[in-house]
RODREN-964346 format. One record per residue: residue in three letters; chain; x negated, y negated, z negated of N, C-alpha, C, O in turn. Coordinates in Angstrom, 2 decimals, padded with zeros to 5 digits. Layout:
REM residues N
rest->ALA | kette->A | n_u->X | n_v->Y | n_w->Z | ca_u->X | ca_v->Y | ca_w->Z | c_u->X | c_v->Y | c_w->Z | o_u->X | o_v->Y | o_w->Z
...
REM end
This chain:
REM residues 52
rest->MET | kette->A | n_u->-001.02 | n_v->000.86 | n_w->000.04 | ca_u->000.24 | ca_v->000.13 | ca_w->000.08 | c_u->-001.09 | c_v->-000.65 | c_w->-000.32 | o_u->-002.06 | o_v->-000.32 | o_w->-001.00
rest->LEU | kette->A | n_u->-000.69 | n_v->-002.09 | n_w->000.52 | ca_u->-001.55 | ca_v->-003.47 | ca_w->000.81 | c_u->-001.54 | c_v->-003.66 | c_w->-000.59 | o_u->-002.53 | o_v->-003.50 | o_w->-001.30
rest->VAL | kette->A | n_u->-000.15 | n_v->-004.10 | n_w->-001.06 | ca_u->-000.75 | ca_v->-005.29 | ca_w->-002.12 | c_u->-001.53 | c_v->-003.88 | c_w->-003.25 | o_u->-002.40 | o_v->-004.53 | o_w->-003.82
rest->ALA | kette->A | n_u->-001.57 | n_v->-003.28 | n_w->-003.48 | ca_u->-002.32 | ca_v->-002.66 | ca_w->-004.38 | c_u->-004.03 | c_v->-002.18 | c_w->-004.21 | o_u->-004.74 | o_v->-001.56 | o_w->-005.00
rest->GLY | kette->A | n_u->-004.37 | n_v->-002.84 | n_w->-002.60 | ca_u->-005.51 | ca_v->-003.05 | ca_w->-002.63 | c_u->-006.27 | c_v->-004.41 | c_w->-002.23 | o_u->-007.29 | o_v->-004.63 | o_w->-001.58
rest->GLY | kette->A | n_u->-005.31 | n_v->-005.25 | n_w->-002.93 | ca_u->-005.60 | ca_v->-006.28 | ca_w->-002.30 | c_u->-006.37 | c_v->-007.42 | c_w->-004.08 | o_u->-006.44 | o_v->-006.96 | o_w->-005.22
rest->THR | kette->A | n_u->-006.70 | n_v->-008.52 | n_w->-003.75 | ca_u->-006.81 | ca_v->-009.18 | ca_w->-005.75 | c_u->-006.07 | c_v->-010.41 | c_w->-005.66 | o_u->-006.33 | o_v->-011.29 | o_w->-006.48
rest->ALA | kette->A | n_u->-004.81 | n_v->-010.69 | n_w->-004.41 | ca_u->-004.10 | ca_v->-011.74 | ca_w->-004.82 | c_u->-003.36 | c_v->-011.65 | c_w->-005.72 | o_u->-003.47 | o_v->-010.52 | o_w->-006.20
rest->PRO | kette->A | n_u->-002.39 | n_v->-012.48 | n_w->-006.41 | ca_u->-001.20 | ca_v->-012.18 | ca_w->-007.14 | c_u->000.10 | c_v->-011.94 | c_w->-006.38 | o_u->000.33 | o_v->-012.67 | o_w->-005.42
rest->THR | kette->A | n_u->000.82 | n_v->-011.16 | n_w->-006.67 | ca_u->001.87 | ca_v->-011.11 | ca_w->-006.46 | c_u->003.02 | c_v->-010.97 | c_w->-006.92 | o_u->003.02 | o_v->-010.53 | o_w->-008.07
rest->ILE | kette->A | n_u->004.32 | n_v->-011.24 | n_w->-006.34 | ca_u->005.83 | ca_v->-010.99 | ca_w->-006.80 | c_u->006.44 | c_v->-010.14 | c_w->-005.69 | o_u->006.45 | o_v->-010.05 | o_w->-004.46
rest->HIS | kette->A | n_u->007.15 | n_v->-009.35 | n_w->-007.23 | ca_u->008.44 | ca_v->-008.25 | ca_w->-006.15 | c_u->010.22 | c_v->-008.50 | c_w->-006.69 | o_u->010.82 | o_v->-008.39 | o_w->-007.76
rest->PHE | kette->A | n_u->010.39 | n_v->-008.68 | n_w->-006.02 | ca_u->011.67 | ca_v->-009.02 | ca_w->-006.79 | c_u->012.37 | c_v->-008.07 | c_w->-007.68 | o_u->013.43 | o_v->-008.28 | o_w->-008.26
rest->THR | kette->A | n_u->011.56 | n_v->-006.85 | n_w->-007.72 | ca_u->012.04 | ca_v->-005.60 | ca_w->-008.34 | c_u->011.65 | c_v->-005.57 | c_w->-009.67 | o_u->012.14 | o_v->-004.74 | o_w->-010.43
rest->ASP | kette->A | n_u->010.47 | n_v->-006.73 | n_w->-010.22 | ca_u->009.76 | ca_v->-006.69 | ca_w->-011.06 | c_u->010.75 | c_v->-007.77 | c_w->-012.27 | o_u->010.53 | o_v->-007.84 | o_w->-013.48
rest->TYR | kette->A | n_u->011.65 | n_v->-008.40 | n_w->-011.63 | ca_u->012.04 | ca_v->-009.90 | ca_w->-012.31 | c_u->013.95 | c_v->-009.56 | c_w->-012.37 | o_u->014.71 | o_v->-009.60 | o_w->-011.40
rest->GLU | kette->A | n_u->014.29 | n_v->-009.25 | n_w->-013.74 | ca_u->015.76 | ca_v->-008.87 | ca_w->-013.51 | c_u->016.58 | c_v->-010.02 | c_w->-012.89 | o_u->017.38 | o_v->-009.81 | o_w->-011.98
rest->LYS | kette->A | n_u->016.36 | n_v->-011.15 | n_w->-013.40 | ca_u->017.29 | ca_v->-012.05 | ca_w->-012.29 | c_u->017.64 | c_v->-012.24 | c_w->-010.37 | o_u->018.47 | o_v->-012.63 | o_w->-009.55
rest->LEU | kette->A | n_u->016.24 | n_v->-011.63 | n_w->-010.54 | ca_u->015.73 | ca_v->-011.58 | ca_w->-009.03 | c_u->016.48 | c_v->-010.15 | c_w->-008.37 | o_u->017.06 | o_v->-010.24 | o_w->-007.28
rest->GLN | kette->A | n_u->016.44 | n_v->-009.10 | n_w->-008.96 | ca_u->017.24 | ca_v->-008.09 | ca_w->-008.81 | c_u->018.64 | c_v->-008.31 | c_w->-008.24 | o_u->018.82 | o_v->-008.12 | o_w->-007.03
rest->ASP | kette->A | n_u->019.78 | n_v->-008.74 | n_w->-009.12 | ca_u->020.86 | ca_v->-009.19 | ca_w->-008.86 | c_u->021.17 | c_v->-009.69 | c_w->-007.39 | o_u->022.27 | o_v->-009.58 | o_w->-006.84
rest->VAL | kette->A | n_u->020.13 | n_v->-010.21 | n_w->-006.88 | ca_u->020.49 | ca_v->-010.88 | ca_w->-005.12 | c_u->020.52 | c_v->-009.83 | c_w->-004.12 | o_u->019.66 | o_v->-009.00 | o_w->-003.86
rest->SER | kette->A | n_u->021.54 | n_v->-010.00 | n_w->-003.65 | ca_u->021.85 | ca_v->-008.63 | ca_w->-002.62 | c_u->021.76 | c_v->-009.09 | c_w->-000.80 | o_u->022.50 | o_v->-009.84 | o_w->-000.16
rest->CYS | kette->A | n_u->020.82 | n_v->-008.48 | n_w->-000.47 | ca_u->020.39 | ca_v->-008.81 | ca_w->001.11 | c_u->021.40 | c_v->-007.98 | c_w->002.04 | o_u->021.12 | o_v->-006.92 | o_w->002.60
rest->THR | kette->A | n_u->022.32 | n_v->-008.49 | n_w->002.08 | ca_u->023.31 | ca_v->-007.85 | ca_w->002.93 | c_u->023.16 | c_v->-006.92 | c_w->004.18 | o_u->023.59 | o_v->-005.77 | o_w->004.31
rest->ASP | kette->A | n_u->022.42 | n_v->-007.72 | n_w->005.07 | ca_u->021.86 | ca_v->-006.70 | ca_w->005.99 | c_u->020.60 | c_v->-005.88 | c_w->005.76 | o_u->020.38 | o_v->-004.97 | o_w->006.57
rest->GLY | kette->A | n_u->019.68 | n_v->-006.11 | n_w->004.67 | ca_u->018.77 | ca_v->-004.89 | ca_w->004.16 | c_u->017.27 | c_v->-005.84 | c_w->004.30 | o_u->016.19 | o_v->-005.31 | o_w->004.02
rest->SER | kette->A | n_u->017.38 | n_v->-007.70 | n_w->004.89 | ca_u->016.31 | ca_v->-008.52 | ca_w->004.52 | c_u->016.41 | c_v->-009.60 | c_w->004.69 | o_u->015.47 | o_v->-010.37 | o_w->004.89
rest->HIS | kette->A | n_u->017.73 | n_v->-009.90 | n_w->004.65 | ca_u->018.43 | ca_v->-011.34 | ca_w->004.67 | c_u->019.32 | c_v->-011.51 | c_w->003.55 | o_u->020.12 | o_v->-010.62 | o_w->003.28
rest->LEU | kette->A | n_u->019.22 | n_v->-012.86 | n_w->002.69 | ca_u->019.65 | ca_v->-013.27 | ca_w->001.51 | c_u->021.30 | c_v->-013.87 | c_w->001.86 | o_u->021.57 | o_v->-014.84 | o_w->002.57
rest->ASP | kette->A | n_u->022.02 | n_v->-013.20 | n_w->001.32 | ca_u->023.79 | ca_v->-013.84 | ca_w->001.84 | c_u->023.03 | c_v->-015.47 | c_w->001.42 | o_u->022.03 | o_v->-015.62 | o_w->000.72
rest->TYR | kette->A | n_u->023.80 | n_v->-016.50 | n_w->002.04 | ca_u->023.99 | ca_v->-018.04 | ca_w->001.45 | c_u->024.68 | c_v->-018.13 | c_w->000.99 | o_u->025.19 | o_v->-019.23 | o_w->001.22
rest->SER | kette->A | n_u->025.40 | n_v->-017.36 | n_w->000.05 | ca_u->025.72 | ca_v->-017.59 | ca_w->-001.37 | c_u->024.84 | c_v->-017.28 | c_w->-002.80 | o_u->025.00 | o_v->-017.62 | o_w->-003.97
rest->ASP | kette->A | n_u->024.03 | n_v->-016.64 | n_w->-002.22 | ca_u->022.65 | ca_v->-015.93 | ca_w->-003.33 | c_u->021.50 | c_v->-017.17 | c_w->-003.03 | o_u->020.74 | o_v->-017.39 | o_w->-003.97
rest->ALA | kette->A | n_u->021.31 | n_v->-017.99 | n_w->-001.80 | ca_u->019.91 | ca_v->-018.27 | ca_w->-001.56 | c_u->019.88 | c_v->-019.42 | c_w->-002.48 | o_u->018.71 | o_v->-019.64 | o_w->-002.80
rest->ARG | kette->A | n_u->020.66 | n_v->-020.18 | n_w->-002.98 | ca_u->020.46 | ca_v->-021.04 | ca_w->-004.06 | c_u->019.85 | c_v->-020.33 | c_w->-005.55 | o_u->018.76 | o_v->-020.58 | o_w->-006.07
rest->ILE | kette->A | n_u->020.65 | n_v->-019.59 | n_w->-005.92 | ca_u->019.83 | ca_v->-018.77 | ca_w->-006.55 | c_u->018.85 | c_v->-018.20 | c_w->-007.00 | o_u->018.24 | o_v->-018.23 | o_w->-008.07
rest->PHE | kette->A | n_u->018.71 | n_v->-017.41 | n_w->-005.58 | ca_u->017.71 | ca_v->-016.85 | ca_w->-005.55 | c_u->015.58 | c_v->-017.81 | c_w->-005.14 | o_u->014.41 | o_v->-017.41 | o_w->-005.15
rest->THR | kette->A | n_u->016.35 | n_v->-019.16 | n_w->-004.85 | ca_u->015.13 | ca_v->-020.07 | ca_w->-004.75 | c_u->014.99 | c_v->-020.84 | c_w->-005.83 | o_u->014.07 | o_v->-021.66 | o_w->-005.83
rest->GLY | kette->A | n_u->015.97 | n_v->-020.71 | n_w->-007.07 | ca_u->015.52 | ca_v->-021.41 | ca_w->-007.96 | c_u->014.74 | c_v->-020.53 | c_w->-009.19 | o_u->013.86 | o_v->-020.88 | o_w->-009.97
rest->GLU | kette->A | n_u->015.24 | n_v->-019.58 | n_w->-009.07 | ca_u->014.63 | ca_v->-018.83 | ca_w->-009.49 | c_u->013.12 | c_v->-018.37 | c_w->-009.35 | o_u->012.25 | o_v->-018.16 | o_w->-010.20
rest->VAL | kette->A | n_u->013.13 | n_v->-018.26 | n_w->-007.72 | ca_u->011.99 | ca_v->-018.06 | ca_w->-007.38 | c_u->010.76 | c_v->-019.30 | c_w->-008.18 | o_u->009.63 | o_v->-019.10 | o_w->-008.64
rest->MET | kette->A | n_u->011.45 | n_v->-020.37 | n_w->-008.08 | ca_u->010.71 | ca_v->-021.60 | ca_w->-007.88 | c_u->010.32 | c_v->-022.06 | c_w->-009.81 | o_u->009.69 | o_v->-023.05 | o_w->-010.18
rest->GLN | kette->A | n_u->010.76 | n_v->-021.27 | n_w->-010.47 | ca_u->010.75 | ca_v->-021.21 | ca_w->-011.76 | c_u->009.76 | c_v->-020.17 | c_w->-012.28 | o_u->008.94 | o_v->-020.24 | o_w->-013.20
rest->LEU | kette->A | n_u->010.18 | n_v->-018.78 | n_w->-011.05 | ca_u->008.73 | ca_v->-017.95 | ca_w->-011.64 | c_u->007.38 | c_v->-018.68 | c_w->-011.12 | o_u->006.38 | o_v->-018.61 | o_w->-011.84
rest->LEU | kette->A | n_u->007.31 | n_v->-019.41 | n_w->-009.80 | ca_u->005.57 | ca_v->-020.02 | ca_w->-009.60 | c_u->005.42 | c_v->-020.64 | c_w->-010.63 | o_u->004.47 | o_v->-020.45 | o_w->-011.40
rest->GLN | kette->A | n_u->006.56 | n_v->-021.72 | n_w->-010.85 | ca_u->005.74 | ca_v->-022.62 | ca_w->-012.37 | c_u->005.26 | c_v->-021.95 | c_w->-013.56 | o_u->004.26 | o_v->-022.22 | o_w->-014.22
rest->ARG | kette->A | n_u->006.39 | n_v->-020.77 | n_w->-013.79 | ca_u->005.74 | ca_v->-020.11 | ca_w->-014.88 | c_u->004.30 | c_v->-019.66 | c_w->-014.94 | o_u->003.38 | o_v->-019.88 | o_w->-015.73
rest->ARG | kette->A | n_u->004.41 | n_v->-019.03 | n_w->-013.95 | ca_u->003.02 | ca_v->-018.47 | ca_w->-013.52 | c_u->001.51 | c_v->-019.13 | c_w->-012.92 | o_u->000.51 | o_v->-018.64 | o_w->-012.41
rest->ASP | kette->A | n_u->001.80 | n_v->-020.03 | n_w->-013.16 | ca_u->000.78 | ca_v->-021.66 | ca_w->-012.82 | c_u->000.32 | c_v->-021.36 | c_w->-011.29 | o_u->-000.87 | o_v->-021.32 | o_w->-010.98
rest->PHE | kette->A | n_u->001.52 | n_v->-021.13 | n_w->-010.25 | ca_u->001.20 | ca_v->-021.14 | ca_w->-008.66 | c_u->001.86 | c_v->-022.30 | c_w->-008.03 | o_u->001.80 | o_v->-022.59 | o_w->-006.84
rest->LEU | kette->A | n_u->002.38 | n_v->-022.83 | n_w->-008.79 | ca_u->002.44 | ca_v->-024.70 | ca_w->-008.49 | c_u->002.16 | c_v->-025.43 | c_w->-009.10 | o_u->002.26 | o_v->-026.60 | o_w->-008.75
REM end
């Protein structure tokens, strides 16, 4: 797996409870009704991990 062999910090949605609740109706794209929630959670996560 690419992530396992790398040294860059990574984020996977299954590692974060609030991100797990967002569904991708077609398997790869967020539903518009979840996009705002997902983006807000990701921004908070990036700030907490000092990526921003």
